[in-house]
C-alpha positions in Angstrom: 65.4 50.5 8.9 61.9 49.8 10.1 59.6 52.6 11.2 56.6 51.5 13.1 53.4 53.5 12.8 49.9 53.1 14.2 48.2 53.2 10.7 50.3 50.3 9.2 50.8 46.6 9.5 54.0 47.3 11.6 52.0 49.2 14.2 54.0 49.0 17.4 57.5 48.9 18.8 56.8 45.4 20.3 55.9 44.1 16.8 58.9 45.8 15.2 61.2 44.1 17.7 59.5 40.8 17.1 60.0 41.2 13.3 63.7 42.0 13.8 64.1 39.0 16.1 62.3 36.7 13.6 64.2 37.9 10.5 67.5 37.8 12.4 69.4 39.9 9.9 72.0 42.1 11.6 71.4 44.8 9.0 67.9 45.5 10.3 67.3 48.4 12.7 64.7 50.9 13.8 64.1 54.5 12.8 62.5 56.0 15.9 60.1 58.8 14.9 58.6 60.7 17.7 55.2 61.0 16.0 54.9 57.3 15.6 56.2 56.6 19.1 53.5 58.9 20.5 50.7 57.6 18.3 51.4 54.0 19.0 51.5 54.6 22.8 55.2 53.8 23.2 57.1 55.7 25.8 60.6 56.9 26.5 61.0 54.0 28.9 60.1 51.6 26.0 62.7 53.2 23.8 65.4 53.0 26.4 64.6 49.3 26.8 65.3 48.5 23.1 68.3 46.3 22.8 71.6 48.0 22.2 72.4 48.7 18.5 68.8 48.4 17.2 67.9 52.1 17.1 69.8 53.4 14.1 68.2 56.8 13.6 65.7 59.1 15.3 63.4 61.8 14.0 61.9 64.6 16.1 58.7 66.3 15.4 55.7 67.2 17.7 52.0 67.1 17.8 48.9 67.3 19.9 48.4 64.7 22.6 45.5 63.1 20.6 44.5 63.0 17.0 41.6 60.9 15.8 42.7 57.7 14.1 41.1 58.8 10.7 43.4 62.0 10.7 46.6 60.3 11.7 47.8 59.4 8.1 47.3 63.0 7.0 49.2 64.2 10.1 52.0 61.7 9.3 52.3 62.7 5.7 52.3 66.5 6.1 51.0 68.1 9.2 53.6 67.7 11.8 54.5 70.4 14.4 58.1 71.5 15.0 59.8 70.0 18.0 58.6 71.8 21.1 55.3 73.0 19.6 53.1 70.1 20.8 52.8 67.8 23.7 55.1 64.8 22.8 57.7 63.9 25.4 60.6 64.8 23.2 63.0 65.5 26.0 62.3 62.1 27.5 62.8 60.5 24.0 66.1 62.2 23.4 67.3 61.1 26.9 66.2 57.6 26.2 68.1 57.3 22.9 71.5 55.8 22.8 74.1 58.6 22.7 75.5 57.7 19.3 72.1 57.7 17.4 71.8 60.4 14.8 68.8 62.6 15.3 67.1 64.5 12.5 63.9 66.5 12.3 60.9 65.5 10.2 58.2 68.2 10.5 56.7 68.9 7.1 53.6 71.2 7.3 51.4 71.9 4.3 49.6 74.5 6.5 52.9 76.5 6.9 53.8 76.3 3.2 50.3 77.3 2.1 50.5 80.3 4.5 53.7 81.5 2.7 56.5 80.1 4.9 59.4 79.3 2.6 61.2 75.9 2.7 64.4 77.7 3.8 62.6 79.5 6.7 60.9 76.3 7.7 64.1 74.4 7.6 65.9 77.0 9.7 63.0 77.0 12.3 63.0 73.1 12.3 66.7 72.9 13.0 66.5 75.6 15.7 63.6 73.8 17.3 65.4 70.4 17.2 68.6 71.9 18.7 66.5 73.5 21.5 64.9 70.2 22.4 68.3 68.4 22.3 69.9 71.1 24.4 67.1 70.9 27.0 67.4 67.1 27.1 71.2 67.3 27.6 70.8 70.2 30.0 72.8 72.5 27.7 72.4 76.1 26.8 70.5 76.3 23.5 73.0 79.0 22.3 76.0 76.6 22.7 76.3 75.0 19.3 77.6 71.5 19.2 79.6 69.9 16.4 77.3 66.9 16.8 74.3 68.9 15.4 
């Protein structure tokens, strides 16, 4: 899977799609990470326009609307917000994804761990936050667990 990010050579959804077309290997796909979607300027509409079958996985996390370019690698490596804590259009992203795409959460936060939050507590909070965003996107009650989560 290819994951495009602003601070790399594969720095846009358009370039990722071009690479996949040029390589022409049916095993290639895209991992759609909400942080990288936001930081590269891609939108939910761009994600929904991706040809069928190319998005193989999605990762939810959140962040502020703007982060200076020199801080984006640090953010990507370990200062992500939980889904729903920032300003990313996560509901739009979830709605734009094909219905069969697995969705995970990637929201590591050194700040939380340094402050004493345990991995277990952070994991529980991350899953709850992801479920809440998905429920909102699907217009479901957040208390109604789904076997798909």
